[in-house]
PyMOL Python script that loads the backbone (N, CA, C, O; Angstrom):
from pymol import cmd

cmd.read_pdbstr("""\
ATOM      1  N   UNK A   1     112.764 107.866  88.479  1.00  0.00           N
ATOM      2  CA  UNK A   1     111.681 106.995  88.918  1.00  0.00           C
ATOM      3  C   UNK A   1     112.116 106.235  90.165  1.00  0.00           C
ATOM      4  O   UNK A   1     113.226 105.705  90.217  1.00  0.00           O
ATOM      5  N   UNK A   2     111.254 106.181  91.156  1.00  0.00           N
ATOM      6  CA  UNK A   2     111.574 105.492  92.403  1.00  0.00           C
ATOM      7  C   UNK A   2     111.167 104.030  92.278  1.00  0.00           C
ATOM      8  O   UNK A   2     110.061 103.709  91.843  1.00  0.00           O
ATOM      9  N   UNK A   3     112.079 103.158  92.668  1.00  0.00           N
ATOM     10  CA  UNK A   3     111.821 101.725  92.548  1.00  0.00           C
ATOM     11  C   UNK A   3     111.351 101.145  93.874  1.00  0.00           C
ATOM     12  O   UNK A   3     111.660 101.666  94.946  1.00  0.00           O
ATOM     13  N   UNK A   4     110.607 100.069  93.779  1.00  0.00           N
ATOM     14  CA  UNK A   4     110.149  99.364  94.962  1.00  0.00           C
ATOM     15  C   UNK A   4     111.348  98.742  95.675  1.00  0.00           C
ATOM     16  O   UNK A   4     112.376  98.450  95.065  1.00  0.00           O
ATOM     17  N   UNK A   5     111.188  98.551  96.964  1.00  0.00           N
ATOM     18  CA  UNK A   5     112.237  97.950  97.787  1.00  0.00           C
ATOM     19  C   UNK A   5     111.643  96.785  98.554  1.00  0.00           C
ATOM     20  O   UNK A   5     110.435  96.554  98.506  1.00  0.00           O
ATOM     21  N   UNK A   6     112.482  96.059  99.255  1.00  0.00           N
ATOM     22  CA  UNK A   6     111.990  94.906 100.004  1.00  0.00           C
ATOM     23  C   UNK A   6     110.926  95.356 101.015  1.00  0.00           C
ATOM     24  O   UNK A   6     111.175  96.237 101.838  1.00  0.00           O
ATOM     25  N   UNK A   7     109.757  94.752 100.944  1.00  0.00           N
ATOM     26  CA  UNK A   7     108.589  95.027 101.789  1.00  0.00           C
ATOM     27  C   UNK A   7     107.928  96.377 101.499  1.00  0.00           C
ATOM     28  O   UNK A   7     106.944  96.724 102.151  1.00  0.00           O
ATOM     29  N   UNK A   8     108.443  97.139 100.541  1.00  0.00           N
ATOM     30  CA  UNK A   8     107.850  98.418 100.158  1.00  0.00           C
ATOM     31  C   UNK A   8     107.582  98.411  98.656  1.00  0.00           C
ATOM     32  O   UNK A   8     108.483  98.143  97.861  1.00  0.00           O
ATOM     33  N   UNK A   9     106.357  98.702  98.275  1.00  0.00           N
ATOM     34  CA  UNK A   9     105.975  98.707  96.863  1.00  0.00           C
ATOM     35  C   UNK A   9     105.512 100.109  96.486  1.00  0.00           C
ATOM     36  O   UNK A   9     104.731 100.732  97.206  1.00  0.00           O
ATOM     37  N   UNK A  10     105.997 100.590  95.362  1.00  0.00           N
ATOM     38  CA  UNK A  10     105.608 101.915  94.874  1.00  0.00           C
ATOM     39  C   UNK A  10     104.372 101.806  93.993  1.00  0.00           C
ATOM     40  O   UNK A  10     104.333 100.987  93.074  1.00  0.00           O
ATOM     41  N   UNK A  11     103.356 102.633  94.270  1.00  0.00           N
ATOM     42  CA  UNK A  11     102.150 102.684  93.460  1.00  0.00           C
ATOM     43  C   UNK A  11     102.085 104.030  92.747  1.00  0.00           C
ATOM     44  O   UNK A  11     101.957 105.074  93.386  1.00  0.00           O
ATOM     45  N   UNK A  12     102.175 103.998  91.423  1.00  0.00           N
ATOM     46  CA  UNK A  12     102.042 105.225  90.622  1.00  0.00           C
ATOM     47  C   UNK A  12     101.281 104.893  89.347  1.00  0.00           C
ATOM     48  O   UNK A  12     101.832 104.959  88.249  1.00  0.00           O
ATOM     49  N   UNK A  13     100.039 104.544  89.499  1.00  0.00           N
ATOM     50  CA  UNK A  13      99.209 104.210  88.348  1.00  0.00           C
ATOM     51  C   UNK A  13      98.369 105.409  87.950  1.00  0.00           C
ATOM     52  O   UNK A  13      97.790 106.073  88.809  1.00  0.00           O
ATOM     53  N   UNK A  14      98.296 105.688  86.674  1.00  0.00           N
ATOM     54  CA  UNK A  14      97.525 106.825  86.191  1.00  0.00           C
ATOM     55  C   UNK A  14      96.022 106.606  86.354  1.00  0.00           C
ATOM     56  O   UNK A  14      95.261 107.572  86.407  1.00  0.00           O
ATOM     57  N   UNK A  15      95.593 105.364  86.435  1.00  0.00           N
ATOM     58  CA  UNK A  15      94.162 105.069  86.488  1.00  0.00           C
ATOM     59  C   UNK A  15      93.603 105.042  87.908  1.00  0.00           C
ATOM     60  O   UNK A  15      92.398 104.856  88.081  1.00  0.00           O
ATOM     61  N   UNK A  16      94.434 105.222  88.920  1.00  0.00           N
ATOM     62  CA  UNK A  16      93.947 105.208  90.304  1.00  0.00           C
ATOM     63  C   UNK A  16      94.201 106.554  90.965  1.00  0.00           C
ATOM     64  O   UNK A  16      95.046 107.327  90.513  1.00  0.00           O
ATOM     65  N   UNK A  17      93.481 106.825  92.019  1.00  0.00           N
ATOM     66  CA  UNK A  17      93.636 108.084  92.739  1.00  0.00           C
ATOM     67  C   UNK A  17      94.817 108.035  93.705  1.00  0.00           C
ATOM     68  O   UNK A  17      95.288 109.084  94.145  1.00  0.00           O
ATOM     69  N   UNK A  18      95.303 106.844  94.043  1.00  0.00           N
ATOM     70  CA  UNK A  18      96.364 106.706  95.043  1.00  0.00           C
ATOM     71  C   UNK A  18      97.742 106.679  94.395  1.00  0.00           C
ATOM     72  O   UNK A  18      97.986 105.933  93.447  1.00  0.00           O
ATOM     73  N   UNK A  19      98.633 107.502  94.921  1.00  0.00           N
ATOM     74  CA  UNK A  19     100.046 107.422  94.578  1.00  0.00           C
ATOM     75  C   UNK A  19     100.810 107.431  95.883  1.00  0.00           C
ATOM     76  O   UNK A  19     100.589 108.293  96.734  1.00  0.00           O
ATOM     77  N   UNK A  20     101.707 106.478  96.043  1.00  0.00           N
ATOM     78  CA  UNK A  20     102.471 106.403  97.272  1.00  0.00           C
ATOM     79  C   UNK A  20     103.118 105.044  97.438  1.00  0.00           C
ATOM     80  O   UNK A  20     103.373 104.338  96.462  1.00  0.00           O
ATOM     81  N   UNK A  21     103.381 104.685  98.688  1.00  0.00           N
ATOM     82  CA  UNK A  21     104.078 103.444  99.029  1.00  0.00           C
ATOM     83  C   UNK A  21     103.190 102.539  99.858  1.00  0.00           C
ATOM     84  O   UNK A  21     102.394 103.005 100.673  1.00  0.00           O
ATOM     85  N   UNK A  22     103.333 101.240  99.643  1.00  0.00           N
ATOM     86  CA  UNK A  22     102.636 100.251 100.464  1.00  0.00           C
ATOM     87  C   UNK A  22     103.682  99.452 101.218  1.00  0.00           C
ATOM     88  O   UNK A  22     104.590  98.874 100.619  1.00  0.00           O
ATOM     89  N   UNK A  23     103.549  99.423 102.529  1.00  0.00           N
ATOM     90  CA  UNK A  23     104.397  98.599 103.385  1.00  0.00           C
ATOM     91  C   UNK A  23     103.648  97.307 103.647  1.00  0.00           C
ATOM     92  O   UNK A  23     102.515  97.335 104.129  1.00  0.00           O
ATOM     93  N   UNK A  24     104.257  96.185 103.340  1.00  0.00           N
ATOM     94  CA  UNK A  24     103.640  94.881 103.569  1.00  0.00           C
ATOM     95  C   UNK A  24     104.698  93.958 104.148  1.00  0.00           C
ATOM     96  O   UNK A  24     105.671  93.618 103.475  1.00  0.00           O
ATOM     97  N   UNK A  25     104.506  93.555 105.395  1.00  0.00           N
ATOM     98  CA  UNK A  25     105.472  92.717 106.087  1.00  0.00           C
ATOM     99  C   UNK A  25     104.756  91.490 106.632  1.00  0.00           C
ATOM    100  O   UNK A  25     103.771  91.614 107.359  1.00  0.00           O
ATOM    101  N   UNK A  26     105.247  90.310 106.284  1.00  0.00           N
ATOM    102  CA  UNK A  26     104.660  89.058 106.778  1.00  0.00           C
ATOM    103  C   UNK A  26     105.672  88.330 107.636  1.00  0.00           C
ATOM    104  O   UNK A  26     106.818  88.123 107.236  1.00  0.00           O
ATOM    105  N   UNK A  27     105.230  87.944 108.828  1.00  0.00           N
ATOM    106  CA  UNK A  27     106.074  87.170 109.728  1.00  0.00           C
ATOM    107  C   UNK A  27     105.202  86.200 110.506  1.00  0.00           C
ATOM    108  O   UNK A  27     104.151  86.583 111.018  1.00  0.00           O
ATOM    109  N   UNK A  28     105.622  84.970 110.598  1.00  0.00           N
ATOM    110  CA  UNK A  28     104.987  83.957 111.442  1.00  0.00           C
ATOM    111  C   UNK A  28     103.475  83.890 111.251  1.00  0.00           C
ATOM    112  O   UNK A  28     102.727  83.797 112.225  1.00  0.00           O
ATOM    113  N   UNK A  29     103.026  83.938 110.002  1.00  0.00           N
ATOM    114  CA  UNK A  29     101.608  83.781 109.712  1.00  0.00           C
ATOM    115  C   UNK A  29     100.769  85.036 109.842  1.00  0.00           C
ATOM    116  O   UNK A  29      99.549  84.974 109.689  1.00  0.00           O
ATOM    117  N   UNK A  30     101.393  86.182 110.124  1.00  0.00           N
ATOM    118  CA  UNK A  30     100.665  87.438 110.258  1.00  0.00           C
ATOM    119  C   UNK A  30     101.199  88.432 109.232  1.00  0.00           C
ATOM    120  O   UNK A  30     102.410  88.545 109.043  1.00  0.00           O
ATOM    121  N   UNK A  31     100.300  89.148 108.574  1.00  0.00           N
ATOM    122  CA  UNK A  31     100.697  90.151 107.593  1.00  0.00           C
ATOM    123  C   UNK A  31     100.274  91.529 108.075  1.00  0.00           C
ATOM    124  O   UNK A  31      99.118  91.746 108.439  1.00  0.00           O
ATOM    125  N   UNK A  32     101.221  92.455 108.074  1.00  0.00           N
ATOM    126  CA  UNK A  32     100.954  93.847 108.413  1.00  0.00           C
ATOM    127  C   UNK A  32     101.022  94.657 107.123  1.00  0.00           C
ATOM    128  O   UNK A  32     101.975  94.520 106.357  1.00  0.00           O
ATOM    129  N   UNK A  33     100.015  95.503 106.875  1.00  0.00           N
ATOM    130  CA  UNK A  33      99.975  96.315 105.662  1.00  0.00           C
ATOM    131  C   UNK A  33      99.577  97.738 106.018  1.00  0.00           C
ATOM    132  O   UNK A  33      98.688  97.963 106.839  1.00  0.00           O
ATOM    133  N   UNK A  34     100.246  98.692 105.389  1.00  0.00           N
ATOM    134  CA  UNK A  34      99.896 100.112 105.573  1.00  0.00           C
ATOM    135  C   UNK A  34     100.280 100.864 104.313  1.00  0.00           C
ATOM    136  O   UNK A  34     101.313 100.585 103.703  1.00  0.00           O
ATOM    137  N   UNK A  35      99.452 101.812 103.927  1.00  0.00           N
ATOM    138  CA  UNK A  35      99.709 102.640 102.752  1.00  0.00           C
ATOM    139  C   UNK A  35     100.177 104.020 103.192  1.00  0.00           C
ATOM    140  O   UNK A  35      99.633 104.591 104.138  1.00  0.00           O
ATOM    141  N   UNK A  36     101.184 104.557 102.510  1.00  0.00           N
ATOM    142  CA  UNK A  36     101.735 105.870 102.789  1.00  0.00           C
ATOM    143  C   UNK A  36     101.553 106.732 101.545  1.00  0.00           C
ATOM    144  O   UNK A  36     102.277 106.573 100.563  1.00  0.00           O
ATOM    145  N   UNK A  37     100.589 107.642 101.590  1.00  0.00           N
ATOM    146  CA  UNK A  37     100.211 108.457 100.444  1.00  0.00           C
ATOM    147  C   UNK A  37     101.170 109.638 100.256  1.00  0.00           C
ATOM    148  O   UNK A  37     101.593 110.271 101.223  1.00  0.00           O
ATOM    149  N   UNK A  38     101.501 109.918  98.997  1.00  0.00           N
ATOM    150  CA  UNK A  38     102.331 111.081  98.679  1.00  0.00           C
ATOM    151  C   UNK A  38     101.645 112.375  99.114  1.00  0.00           C
ATOM    152  O   UNK A  38     102.302 113.294  99.603  1.00  0.00           O
ATOM    153  N   UNK A  39     100.325 112.448  98.935  1.00  0.00           N
ATOM    154  CA  UNK A  39      99.575 113.651  99.316  1.00  0.00           C
ATOM    155  C   UNK A  39      99.648 113.896 100.818  1.00  0.00           C
ATOM    156  O   UNK A  39      99.844 115.025 101.266  1.00  0.00           O
ATOM    157  N   UNK A  40      99.488 112.826 101.585  1.00  0.00           N
ATOM    158  CA  UNK A  40      99.466 112.952 103.046  1.00  0.00           C
ATOM    159  C   UNK A  40     100.826 113.375 103.595  1.00  0.00           C
ATOM    160  O   UNK A  40     100.892 114.155 104.545  1.00  0.00           O
ATOM    161  N   UNK A  41     101.912 112.868 103.007  1.00  0.00           N
ATOM    162  CA  UNK A  41     103.243 113.125 103.544  1.00  0.00           C
ATOM    163  C   UNK A  41     104.001 114.214 102.789  1.00  0.00           C
ATOM    164  O   UNK A  41     105.109 114.572 103.187  1.00  0.00           O
ATOM    165  N   UNK A  42     103.432 114.748 101.711  1.00  0.00           N
ATOM    166  CA  UNK A  42     104.052 115.867 101.019  1.00  0.00           C
ATOM    167  C   UNK A  42     105.029 115.504  99.919  1.00  0.00           C
ATOM    168  O   UNK A  42     105.929 116.283  99.606  1.00  0.00           O
ATOM    169  N   UNK A  43     104.863 114.330  99.330  1.00  0.00           N
ATOM    170  CA  UNK A  43     105.708 113.951  98.202  1.00  0.00           C
ATOM    171  C   UNK A  43     106.233 112.542  98.309  1.00  0.00           C
ATOM    172  O   UNK A  43     106.145 111.917  99.366  1.00  0.00           O
ATOM    173  N   UNK A  44     106.786 112.033  97.206  1.00  0.00           N
ATOM    174  CA  UNK A  44     107.244 110.647  97.170  1.00  0.00           C
ATOM    175  C   UNK A  44     108.385 110.339  98.136  1.00  0.00           C
ATOM    176  O   UNK A  44     108.394 109.284  98.770  1.00  0.00           O
ATOM    177  N   UNK A  45     109.338 111.246  98.249  1.00  0.00           N
ATOM    178  CA  UNK A  45     110.482 110.998  99.142  1.00  0.00           C
ATOM    179  C   UNK A  45     110.064 110.998 100.609  1.00  0.00           C
ATOM    180  O   UNK A  45     110.521 110.166 101.393  1.00  0.00           O
ATOM    181  N   UNK A  46     109.194 111.933 100.973  1.00  0.00           N
ATOM    182  CA  UNK A  46     108.734 112.009 102.367  1.00  0.00           C
ATOM    183  C   UNK A  46     107.870 110.814 102.735  1.00  0.00           C
ATOM    184  O   UNK A  46     107.961 110.302 103.851  1.00  0.00           O
ATOM    185  N   UNK A  47     107.031 110.364 101.807  1.00  0.00           N
ATOM    186  CA  UNK A  47     106.212 109.187 102.101  1.00  0.00           C
ATOM    187  C   UNK A  47     107.094 107.933 102.181  1.00  0.00           C
ATOM    188  O   UNK A  47     106.823 107.036 102.979  1.00  0.00           O
ATOM    189  N   UNK A  48     108.143 107.870 101.358  1.00  0.00           N
ATOM    190  CA  UNK A  48     109.095 106.754 101.431  1.00  0.00           C
ATOM    191  C   UNK A  48     109.817 106.759 102.773  1.00  0.00           C
ATOM    192  O   UNK A  48     109.977 105.708 103.394  1.00  0.00           O
ATOM    193  N   UNK A  49     110.253 107.930 103.225  1.00  0.00           N
ATOM    194  CA  UNK A  49     110.940 108.014 104.525  1.00  0.00           C
ATOM    195  C   UNK A  49     110.026 107.563 105.660  1.00  0.00           C
ATOM    196  O   UNK A  49     110.470 106.857 106.565  1.00  0.00           O
ATOM    197  N   UNK A  50     108.768 107.957 105.622  1.00  0.00           N
ATOM    198  CA  UNK A  50     107.805 107.543 106.647  1.00  0.00           C
ATOM    199  C   UNK A  50     107.589 106.033 106.603  1.00  0.00           C
ATOM    200  O   UNK A  50     107.527 105.380 107.645  1.00  0.00           O
ATOM    201  N   UNK A  51     107.476 105.483 105.398  1.00  0.00           N
ATOM    202  CA  UNK A  51     107.279 104.042 105.244  1.00  0.00           C
ATOM    203  C   UNK A  51     108.501 103.266 105.728  1.00  0.00           C
ATOM    204  O   UNK A  51     108.359 102.229 106.374  1.00  0.00           O
ATOM    205  N   UNK A  52     109.691 103.758 105.422  1.00  0.00           N
ATOM    206  CA  UNK A  52     110.911 103.065 105.857  1.00  0.00           C
ATOM    207  C   UNK A  52     111.076 103.111 107.364  1.00  0.00           C
ATOM    208  O   UNK A  52     111.494 102.121 107.964  1.00  0.00           O
ATOM    209  N   UNK A  53     110.760 104.232 107.990  1.00  0.00           N
ATOM    210  CA  UNK A  53     110.876 104.296 109.446  1.00  0.00           C
ATOM    211  C   UNK A  53     109.847 103.394 110.116  1.00  0.00           C
ATOM    212  O   UNK A  53     110.144 102.769 111.134  1.00  0.00           O
ATOM    213  N   UNK A  54     108.642 103.318 109.557  1.00  0.00           N
ATOM    214  CA  UNK A  54     107.617 102.408 110.095  1.00  0.00           C
ATOM    215  C   UNK A  54     108.061 100.962 109.914  1.00  0.00           C
ATOM    216  O   UNK A  54     107.864 100.132 110.803  1.00  0.00           O
ATOM    217  N   UNK A  55     108.658 100.660 108.765  1.00  0.00           N
ATOM    218  CA  UNK A  55     109.136  99.297 108.494  1.00  0.00           C
ATOM    219  C   UNK A  55     110.215  98.900 109.495  1.00  0.00           C
ATOM    220  O   UNK A  55     110.201  97.787 110.021  1.00  0.00           O
ATOM    221  N   UNK A  56     111.151  99.812 109.759  1.00  0.00           N
ATOM    222  CA  UNK A  56     112.237  99.529 110.704  1.00  0.00           C
ATOM    223  C   UNK A  56     111.688  99.226 112.096  1.00  0.00           C
ATOM    224  O   UNK A  56     112.097  98.256 112.735  1.00  0.00           O
ATOM    225  N   UNK A  57     110.760 100.059 112.560  1.00  0.00           N
ATOM    226  CA  UNK A  57     110.161  99.848 113.882  1.00  0.00           C
ATOM    227  C   UNK A  57     109.377  98.549 113.955  1.00  0.00           C
ATOM    228  O   UNK A  57     109.440  97.834 114.956  1.00  0.00           O
ATOM    229  N   UNK A  58     108.641  98.245 112.900  1.00  0.00           N
ATOM    230  CA  UNK A  58     107.827  97.029 112.866  1.00  0.00           C
ATOM    231  C   UNK A  58     108.714  95.783 112.844  1.00  0.00           C
ATOM    232  O   UNK A  58     108.429  94.808 113.539  1.00  0.00           O
ATOM    233  N   UNK A  59     109.773  95.811 112.058  1.00  0.00           N
ATOM    234  CA  UNK A  59     110.688  94.664 111.992  1.00  0.00           C
ATOM    235  C   UNK A  59     111.340  94.431 113.354  1.00  0.00           C
ATOM    236  O   UNK A  59     111.462  93.288 113.794  1.00  0.00           O
ATOM    237  N   UNK A  60     111.759  95.505 114.023  1.00  0.00           N
ATOM    238  CA  UNK A  60     112.349  95.362 115.359  1.00  0.00           C
ATOM    239  C   UNK A  60     111.358  94.728 116.325  1.00  0.00           C
ATOM    240  O   UNK A  60     111.706  93.813 117.071  1.00  0.00           O
ATOM    241  N   UNK A  61     110.131  95.216 116.306  1.00  0.00           N
ATOM    242  CA  UNK A  61     109.103  94.695 117.206  1.00  0.00           C
ATOM    243  C   UNK A  61     108.835  93.215 116.943  1.00  0.00           C
ATOM    244  O   UNK A  61     108.835  92.404 117.868  1.00  0.00           O
ATOM    245  N   UNK A  62     108.608  92.872 115.686  1.00  0.00           N
ATOM    246  CA  UNK A  62     108.206  91.516 115.323  1.00  0.00           C
ATOM    247  C   UNK A  62     109.352  90.512 115.500  1.00  0.00           C
ATOM    248  O   UNK A  62     109.142  89.422 116.031  1.00  0.00           O
ATOM    249  N   UNK A  63     110.548  90.873 115.063  1.00  0.00           N
ATOM    250  CA  UNK A  63     111.661  89.933 115.133  1.00  0.00           C
ATOM    251  C   UNK A  63     112.171  89.703 116.554  1.00  0.00           C
ATOM    252  O   UNK A  63     112.789  88.674 116.827  1.00  0.00           O
ATOM    253  N   UNK A  64     111.919  90.649 117.462  1.00  0.00           N
ATOM    254  CA  UNK A  64     112.360  90.485 118.850  1.00  0.00           C
ATOM    255  C   UNK A  64     111.258  89.992 119.779  1.00  0.00           C
ATOM    256  O   UNK A  64     111.450  89.941 120.994  1.00  0.00           O
ATOM    257  N   UNK A  65     110.113  89.632 119.223  1.00  0.00           N
ATOM    258  CA  UNK A  65     109.000  89.184 120.061  1.00  0.00           C
ATOM    259  C   UNK A  65     108.988  87.665 120.185  1.00  0.00           C
ATOM    260  O   UNK A  65     109.592  86.949 119.387  1.00  0.00           O
ATOM    261  N   UNK A  66     108.287  87.203 121.202  1.00  0.00           N
ATOM    262  CA  UNK A  66     108.206  85.760 121.388  1.00  0.00           C
ATOM    263  C   UNK A  66     107.072  85.189 120.552  1.00  0.00           C
ATOM    264  O   UNK A  66     106.119  85.886 120.204  1.00  0.00           O
ATOM    265  N   UNK A  67     107.194  83.934 120.245  1.00  0.00           N
ATOM    266  CA  UNK A  67     106.187  83.244 119.444  1.00  0.00           C
ATOM    267  C   UNK A  67     105.368  82.316 120.346  1.00  0.00           C
ATOM    268  O   UNK A  67     105.867  81.784 121.338  1.00  0.00           O
ATOM    269  N   UNK A  68     104.112  82.139 119.977  1.00  0.00           N
ATOM    270  CA  UNK A  68     103.236  81.190 120.660  1.00  0.00           C
ATOM    271  C   UNK A  68     102.827  80.162 119.620  1.00  0.00           C
ATOM    272  O   UNK A  68     102.096  80.484 118.684  1.00  0.00           O
ATOM    273  N   UNK A  69     103.284  78.945 119.772  1.00  0.00           N
ATOM    274  CA  UNK A  69     103.041  77.864 118.803  1.00  0.00           C
ATOM    275  C   UNK A  69     103.454  78.279 117.378  1.00  0.00           C
ATOM    276  O   UNK A  69     102.764  77.972 116.406  1.00  0.00           O
ATOM    277  N   UNK A  70     104.572  78.969 117.279  1.00  0.00           N
ATOM    278  CA  UNK A  70     105.096  79.379 115.980  1.00  0.00           C
ATOM    279  C   UNK A  70     104.456  80.620 115.388  1.00  0.00           C
ATOM    280  O   UNK A  70     104.859  81.077 114.319  1.00  0.00           O
ATOM    281  N   UNK A  71     103.466  81.168 116.069  1.00  0.00           N
ATOM    282  CA  UNK A  71     102.775  82.373 115.588  1.00  0.00           C
ATOM    283  C   UNK A  71     103.128  83.551 116.495  1.00  0.00           C
ATOM    284  O   UNK A  71     103.601  83.366 117.616  1.00  0.00           O
ATOM    285  N   UNK A  72     102.893  84.754 115.997  1.00  0.00           N
ATOM    286  CA  UNK A  72     103.086  85.935 116.833  1.00  0.00           C
ATOM    287  C   UNK A  72     101.996  85.990 117.896  1.00  0.00           C
ATOM    288  O   UNK A  72     100.853  85.610 117.642  1.00  0.00           O
ATOM    289  N   UNK A  73     102.349  86.461 119.080  1.00  0.00           N
ATOM    290  CA  UNK A  73     101.354  86.571 120.147  1.00  0.00           C
ATOM    291  C   UNK A  73     100.364  87.686 119.811  1.00  0.00           C
ATOM    292  O   UNK A  73     100.666  88.581 119.021  1.00  0.00           O
ATOM    293  N   UNK A  74      99.185  87.620 120.419  1.00  0.00           N
ATOM    294  CA  UNK A  74      98.150  88.643 120.178  1.00  0.00           C
ATOM    295  C   UNK A  74      98.663  90.017 120.588  1.00  0.00           C
ATOM    296  O   UNK A  74      98.350  91.019 119.943  1.00  0.00           O
ATOM    297  N   UNK A  75      99.449  90.065 121.659  1.00  0.00           N
ATOM    298  CA  UNK A  75     100.011  91.332 122.124  1.00  0.00           C
ATOM    299  C   UNK A  75     100.922  91.937 121.066  1.00  0.00           C
ATOM    300  O   UNK A  75     100.857  93.137 120.800  1.00  0.00           O
ATOM    301  N   UNK A  76     101.766  91.117 120.468  1.00  0.00           N
ATOM    302  CA  UNK A  76     102.680  91.598 119.430  1.00  0.00           C
ATOM    303  C   UNK A  76     101.908  92.094 118.216  1.00  0.00           C
ATOM    304  O   UNK A  76     102.241  93.135 117.650  1.00  0.00           O
ATOM    305  N   UNK A  77     100.882  91.356 117.813  1.00  0.00           N
ATOM    306  CA  UNK A  77     100.068  91.761 116.662  1.00  0.00           C
ATOM    307  C   UNK A  77      99.401  93.105 116.943  1.00  0.00           C
ATOM    308  O   UNK A  77      99.395  93.984 116.081  1.00  0.00           O
ATOM    309  N   UNK A  78      98.844  93.271 118.129  1.00  0.00           N
ATOM    310  CA  UNK A  78      98.172  94.550 118.450  1.00  0.00           C
ATOM    311  C   UNK A  78      99.179  95.686 118.546  1.00  0.00           C
ATOM    312  O   UNK A  78      98.879  96.806 118.133  1.00  0.00           O
ATOM    313  N   UNK A  79     100.383  95.420 119.089  1.00  0.00           N
ATOM    314  CA  UNK A  79     101.417  96.457 119.144  1.00  0.00           C
ATOM    315  C   UNK A  79     101.860  96.843 117.738  1.00  0.00           C
ATOM    316  O   UNK A  79     102.071  98.023 117.461  1.00  0.00           O
ATOM    317  N   UNK A  80     102.002  95.872 116.853  1.00  0.00           N
ATOM    318  CA  UNK A  80     102.384  96.147 115.477  1.00  0.00           C
ATOM    319  C   UNK A  80     101.336  96.965 114.753  1.00  0.00           C
ATOM    320  O   UNK A  80     101.664  97.906 114.031  1.00  0.00           O
ATOM    321  N   UNK A  81     100.075  96.610 114.943  1.00  0.00           N
ATOM    322  CA  UNK A  81      98.975  97.352 114.322  1.00  0.00           C
ATOM    323  C   UNK A  81      98.940  98.780 114.841  1.00  0.00           C
ATOM    324  O   UNK A  81      98.738  99.723 114.075  1.00  0.00           O
ATOM    325  N   UNK A  82      99.135  98.936 116.134  1.00  0.00           N
ATOM    326  CA  UNK A  82      99.137 100.261 116.750  1.00  0.00           C
ATOM    327  C   UNK A  82     100.314 101.096 116.242  1.00  0.00           C
ATOM    328  O   UNK A  82     100.165 102.287 115.969  1.00  0.00           O
ATOM    329  N   UNK A  83     101.478 100.465 116.120  1.00  0.00           N
ATOM    330  CA  UNK A  83     102.667 101.153 115.613  1.00  0.00           C
ATOM    331  C   UNK A  83     102.439 101.690 114.201  1.00  0.00           C
ATOM    332  O   UNK A  83     102.864 102.799 113.877  1.00  0.00           O
ATOM    333  N   UNK A  84     101.766 100.899 113.362  1.00  0.00           N
ATOM    334  CA  UNK A  84     101.490 101.343 111.992  1.00  0.00           C
ATOM    335  C   UNK A  84     100.479 102.488 111.955  1.00  0.00           C
ATOM    336  O   UNK A  84     100.560 103.359 111.089  1.00  0.00           O
ATOM    337  N   UNK A  85      99.532 102.490 112.885  1.00  0.00           N
ATOM    338  CA  UNK A  85      98.540 103.574 112.910  1.00  0.00           C
ATOM    339  C   UNK A  85      99.183 104.886 113.347  1.00  0.00           C
ATOM    340  O   UNK A  85      98.785 105.956 112.887  1.00  0.00           O
ATOM    341  N   UNK A  86     100.170 104.809 114.228  1.00  0.00           N
ATOM    342  CA  UNK A  86     100.815 106.017 114.741  1.00  0.00           C
ATOM    343  C   UNK A  86     101.783 106.632 113.747  1.00  0.00           C
ATOM    344  O   UNK A  86     102.005 107.842 113.764  1.00  0.00           O
ATOM    345  N   UNK A  87     102.363 105.808 112.877  1.00  0.00           N
ATOM    346  CA  UNK A  87     103.386 106.340 111.971  1.00  0.00           C
ATOM    347  C   UNK A  87     102.789 107.040 110.780  1.00  0.00           C
ATOM    348  O   UNK A  87     103.521 107.542 109.927  1.00  0.00           O
TER     349      UNK A  87
END
""", "prot")
cmd.dss("prot")
cmd.show_as("cartoon", "prot")
cmd.util.cbc("prot")
cmd.orient("prot")
């Protein structure tokens, strides 16, 4: 059985159609969320690898960006959203 990890949650409920990983990262008042389906990526390990690589890229982007009044800039938020759509 695959266990959830920091910022990654495993979904394997018999009552839902979705099985896969959810990436949820919150920084400076902004939350980024993306679901990685086992069906789309070809299995639990492949969807986990995709989620982990997206998480790594997102953390690099967010942690190295500048803040505006303690919040992430609009540019950073849009880059993060775009990064999640591409992965």
